[in-house]
C-alpha positions as CSV (number, residue, x, y, z in Angstrom):
1,M,79.5,35.3,60.7
2,I,77.8,38.7,60.0
3,M,77.2,40.1,56.5
4,L,77.5,43.8,56.0
5,P,76.5,45.1,52.6
6,G,78.2,48.2,51.1
7,L,79.8,49.5,54.3
8,A,80.9,53.2,54.1
9,G,80.6,53.1,50.3
10,G,82.6,49.9,49.9
11,L,81.6,47.6,47.0
12,G,79.9,44.3,47.6
13,T,79.0,42.6,50.8
14,Y,81.6,42.0,53.6
15,E,81.4,38.7,55.5
16,L,83.1,39.1,58.9
17,P,83.4,36.8,61.9
18,L,81.3,38.3,64.7
19,D,84.3,38.6,67.0
20,T,86.1,40.9,64.6
21,L,83.5,43.7,64.8
22,R,85.4,45.3,67.7
23,D,88.3,45.9,65.4
24,V,86.1,47.6,62.8
25,F,83.5,49.5,64.8
26,D,83.2,51.3,68.1
27,L,80.4,49.1,69.6
28,S,77.9,50.3,72.1
29,V,77.7,48.7,75.6
30,H,74.5,46.9,74.5
31,D,76.1,45.5,71.3
32,R,79.2,44.3,73.2
33,M,77.0,42.5,75.8
34,L,74.9,40.9,73.1
35,F,77.9,39.8,71.0
36,D,79.6,38.3,74.0
37,R,76.6,36.1,74.6
38,L,76.2,35.2,70.9
39,L,79.8,34.2,70.6
40,E,79.3,31.5,73.2
41,L,76.3,29.9,71.4
42,E,77.0,26.5,70.0
43,N,73.6,26.3,68.2
44,V,72.7,29.6,66.5
45,H,68.9,29.6,66.1
46,P,66.5,32.5,65.8
47,S,64.8,31.5,69.1
48,T,68.0,31.5,71.0
49,V,69.3,34.7,69.5
50,L,66.0,36.3,70.3
51,E,66.2,35.1,73.9
52,H,69.6,36.6,74.4
53,S,68.7,39.8,72.7
54,R,65.7,40.2,74.9
55,T,67.8,39.5,78.0
56,V,70.3,42.1,77.2
57,G,67.7,44.6,76.1
58,S,65.8,44.2,79.3
59,T,68.8,45.4,81.3
60,G,68.4,48.9,80.0
61,V,71.8,49.3,78.4
62,G,70.1,49.8,75.0
63,G,67.8,52.5,76.4
64,I,64.5,52.7,78.3
65,E,62.3,52.2,75.2
66,L,64.1,48.9,74.3
67,A,64.0,47.7,77.8
68,R,60.2,48.3,78.1
69,T,59.6,46.6,74.8
70,C,61.6,43.5,75.7
71,T,60.1,43.3,79.1
72,E,56.5,43.7,77.8
73,R,56.9,41.1,75.0
74,N,58.5,38.6,77.4
75,K,55.6,39.1,79.8
76,N,52.9,38.7,77.1
77,E,54.6,35.6,75.6
78,K,54.9,34.0,79.0
79,S,51.2,34.6,79.7
80,S,50.1,33.2,76.3
81,R,52.4,30.2,76.7
82,E,51.0,29.3,80.1
83,L,47.4,29.9,79.0
84,G,48.1,27.9,75.8
85,Q,49.4,24.9,77.8
86,L,46.2,24.9,79.8
87,A,44.1,25.2,76.7
88,V,45.9,22.3,75.0
89,L,45.0,20.0,78.0
90,H,41.4,21.3,78.0
91,R,41.1,20.7,74.2
92,A,42.5,17.1,74.7
93,L,39.8,16.5,77.4
94,L,37.1,17.6,75.1
95,Q,38.4,15.5,72.2
96,L,39.4,12.4,74.1
97,G,37.7,12.4,77.5
98,G,34.2,11.4,76.4
99,A,30.8,12.7,77.6
100,A,31.9,12.7,81.2
101,V,34.0,15.9,80.8
102,Q,32.3,17.8,78.0
103,D,30.9,20.2,80.6
104,M,34.4,21.0,82.1
105,K,35.6,24.6,81.9
106,R,39.3,25.4,81.3
107,E,39.5,27.1,84.7
108,E,38.6,23.9,86.5
109,L,42.0,22.4,85.4
110,M,43.7,24.7,87.8
111,T,42.0,23.0,90.8
112,M,42.9,19.7,92.4
113,E,39.4,18.3,91.8
114,G,39.5,19.3,88.1
115,Q,42.9,17.7,87.6
116,V,41.7,14.4,89.2
117,R,38.7,14.4,87.0
118,A,40.8,15.1,83.9
119,R,43.2,12.3,84.7
120,K,40.4,9.8,85.1
121,A,39.0,10.8,81.7
122,L,42.4,10.5,80.0
123,N,43.0,7.2,81.7
124,R,40.0,5.8,79.9
125,F,41.4,7.0,76.5
126,A,44.8,5.5,77.5
127,S,43.3,2.1,78.3
128,E,41.3,2.0,75.1
129,N,44.4,2.8,73.0
130,K,46.8,0.7,75.1
131,V,49.0,3.6,76.1
132,E,50.4,4.0,79.6
133,N,48.4,6.6,81.6
134,D,51.4,8.7,82.7
135,T,52.7,8.7,79.1
136,I,49.5,10.4,78.0
137,I,49.9,13.2,80.5
138,D,53.6,13.6,79.9
139,N,53.2,13.7,76.1
140,L,50.5,16.3,76.4
141,G,52.7,18.4,78.5
142,E,55.6,18.0,76.0
143,W,53.3,18.8,73.1
144,S,52.0,22.0,74.7
145,K,55.6,23.2,75.2
146,M,56.6,22.3,71.6
147,I,53.7,24.2,70.0
148,A,54.0,27.2,72.4
149,P,55.8,29.5,69.8
150,V,52.7,29.0,67.6
151,G,50.1,28.5,70.3
152,L,46.4,28.0,69.6
153,N,43.9,30.0,67.5
154,Q,42.2,31.1,70.7
155,E,42.2,34.5,72.3
156,G,45.1,34.9,74.7
157,C,46.7,31.6,73.6
158,E,48.4,32.8,70.4
159,G,52.1,32.2,70.3
160,Q,54.6,34.8,69.0
161,L,55.0,33.1,65.6
162,R,51.2,33.1,65.1
163,S,51.0,36.7,66.1
164,L,53.9,37.6,63.8
165,T,52.2,35.8,60.9
166,A,49.1,37.9,61.5
167,G,51.3,40.9,61.8
168,L,52.7,40.4,58.3
169,K,49.2,40.7,56.8
170,K,48.5,44.0,58.6
171,F,52.0,45.3,57.7
172,A,51.5,44.6,54.0
173,G,48.1,46.4,54.2
174,D,49.6,49.4,55.9
175,I,52.4,49.7,53.3
176,E,50.0,49.3,50.4
177,E,47.7,52.0,51.8
178,W,50.7,54.4,52.3
179,S,51.8,53.9,48.8
180,N,48.5,54.9,47.2
181,S,49.4,58.6,47.4
182,E,53.1,58.2,46.6
183,Q,55.1,59.0,43.5
184,S,55.9,56.2,41.0
185,D,59.4,55.2,42.2
186,F,58.4,54.9,45.9
187,R,55.1,53.3,44.9
188,F,57.0,50.6,43.1
189,M,59.4,50.1,46.0
190,A,56.4,49.8,48.4
191,S,54.7,47.3,46.0
192,R,57.8,45.0,46.2
193,I,57.7,45.2,50.0
194,V,54.0,44.3,49.9
195,S,54.5,41.4,47.5
196,A,57.4,39.9,49.5
197,T,55.4,40.3,52.7
198,Q,52.3,38.7,51.3
199,A,54.3,35.8,49.8
200,T,56.0,35.2,53.1
201,F,52.6,35.4,54.9
202,E,51.2,32.7,52.7
203,H,54.2,30.4,53.5
204,A,53.8,31.1,57.2
205,R,50.0,30.7,57.1
206,R,50.3,27.2,55.6
207,K,52.7,26.1,58.4
208,V,50.5,27.5,61.1
209,A,47.6,25.6,59.6
210,E,49.7,22.4,59.9
211,V,50.1,23.0,63.6
212,D,46.4,23.7,63.9
213,S,45.6,20.5,62.0
214,W,47.6,18.4,64.5
215,N,45.9,20.3,67.4
216,G,42.5,19.3,65.9
217,E,43.5,15.6,66.2
218,L,45.2,15.2,69.6
219,G,44.2,11.6,69.7
220,K,46.3,11.0,66.6
221,V,49.2,13.0,68.3
222,L,49.1,10.8,71.4
223,T,48.8,7.5,69.6
224,D,51.4,8.4,66.9
225,W,53.7,10.4,69.2
226,E,57.0,9.9,67.5
227,R,55.8,11.0,64.1
228,A,53.8,13.9,65.5
229,Q,56.8,15.1,67.5
230,K,59.1,14.9,64.5
231,D,56.7,16.6,62.1
232,I,55.7,19.5,64.4
233,G,59.3,20.1,65.3
234,K,60.2,20.6,61.7
235,T,57.2,22.8,61.0
236,I,58.0,25.2,63.9
237,D,61.7,25.3,63.1
238,Y,60.7,26.3,59.6
239,L,58.5,29.0,60.9
240,W,61.3,30.4,63.1
241,W,63.7,30.7,60.1
242,L,61.0,31.9,57.7
243,L,59.9,34.8,60.0
244,D,63.3,35.8,61.3
245,G,63.9,39.5,60.8
246,W,60.4,40.5,60.0
247,Q,59.5,41.8,63.5
248,E,62.3,44.3,63.3
249,L,61.0,45.7,60.0
250,I,57.5,45.9,61.4
251,D,58.8,47.7,64.4
252,V,60.7,50.2,62.2
253,W,57.5,51.0,60.3
254,A,55.5,51.3,63.5
255,K,58.0,53.9,64.8
256,R,58.0,56.0,61.6
257,S,57.2,59.7,61.7
258,L,53.4,60.1,61.1
259,T,53.8,63.6,59.7
260,D,57.1,63.8,57.9
261,R,56.6,62.3,54.4
262,A,60.4,62.5,53.6
263,K,61.2,60.5,56.7
264,Q,58.6,57.9,55.8
265,R,60.2,57.5,52.4
266,E,63.6,56.9,54.1
267,V,61.9,54.2,56.2
268,I,60.5,52.6,53.1
269,E,63.9,52.6,51.5
270,E,65.4,50.9,54.5
271,I,62.7,48.3,54.7
272,A,62.9,47.5,51.0
273,S,66.6,47.0,51.2
274,F,66.4,44.5,54.1
275,V,63.3,42.5,53.4
276,P,64.2,38.8,54.2
277,V,64.4,36.7,51.1
278,I,63.3,33.1,51.1
279,P,66.1,30.8,49.9
280,I,65.6,29.1,46.6
281,A,65.8,25.7,48.2
282,E,62.6,26.5,50.1
283,I,60.4,27.6,47.3
284,T,58.8,26.1,44.2
285,D,60.0,26.6,40.7
286,K,57.1,29.0,40.0
287,E,58.2,31.2,42.9
288,Q,61.8,31.5,42.0
289,Q,61.6,34.3,39.4
290,F,59.5,36.4,41.8
291,W,62.1,36.1,44.6
292,V,65.0,36.7,42.2
293,D,63.4,39.9,41.1
294,I,63.0,41.0,44.7
295,R,66.7,40.3,45.3
296,V,67.8,42.2,42.2
297,N,65.7,45.2,43.2
298,Q,67.2,45.1,46.6
299,M,70.7,45.2,45.2
300,L,69.9,48.2,43.1
301,W,68.2,50.1,45.9
302,A,71.2,49.3,48.3
303,G,73.5,50.7,45.6
304,E,71.5,53.9,45.6
305,L,71.6,54.1,49.4
306,R,75.4,53.7,49.4
307,K,75.6,57.0,47.4
308,L,78.9,55.9,45.7
309,G,80.9,58.8,44.5
310,S,79.0,61.3,46.6
311,G,82.0,62.3,48.7
312,E,80.3,60.8,51.8
313,I,82.5,57.7,51.7
314,D,84.3,57.1,55.0
315,A,87.9,56.4,53.7
316,D,89.2,55.2,57.1
317,M,86.4,52.7,57.4
318,V,86.9,51.4,53.9
319,D,90.7,51.0,54.6
320,R,90.0,49.0,57.7
321,L,87.5,46.7,55.9
322,E,89.8,46.2,53.0
323,R,92.7,45.4,55.3
324,F,90.6,42.8,57.1
325,R,89.6,41.3,53.7
326,R,93.3,41.0,52.6
327,Q,94.2,39.4,56.0
328,S,91.4,36.8,55.8
329,A,92.0,35.9,52.2
């Protein structure tokens, strides 16, 4: 399903099955290719949607700029993932391998001699904790893949979710600085963006800290594998859903005009209307009023953006949407 608020001046939010969009809109080649992929997904998840989006974007059907962005981000994330996996193994050696491997450099793990030395050191840990040798290596490999979206707090090893979490803090700071010289209504709108961004950052920061906590106790991970695997899976899944949609807003702000103040205000209006709201089930009672206020403001701003009664309503579009609603009722 796809939710489309206030289309062409229509009231409320339309909920349409994704495969009906061709009957309502003239889709671009990029969107048709992407929707064809999404319609085949059995498990819709931010990570899989992102993967397909990047694949389609990299083909160039959405323009050169999008293709370059997708290709560059895929390349950077692949590099950090590979470096992160190596860093996890190196960290495990330092924590578990004893004095014999404390002088080992991460680069040595890329050599045959280094791998043999590492395996011997981990074998000692496995023997002391009555865990099969191969299981230690296999579980470390699986662990490094699981945490790859978050990565490690080391230069070059940061995963995309860790980087996005850090990006939220910078994004909030940029919006706040921009608003200092603005008129009251846009300053208020910007303040709500900043508040929502900072609140989301705090939720994400705590989850990233959970991942780092596990990485600081890799012996506990390997000796309590089932629990660690389950807990970290939930944490990273939570982060995917929590941060979904934020990168697009950060990108919109990054591409704003640096000289046209009126255009900047339009970007602020767009961002304010589409800031992701954390579901009530995922927040504390103390936070609920804050997020309800954010949502109420969004509805008011979206109403202004629709410009109802301005004569700009697309009557044909409204007729098609209303016809779909009657047919699906």
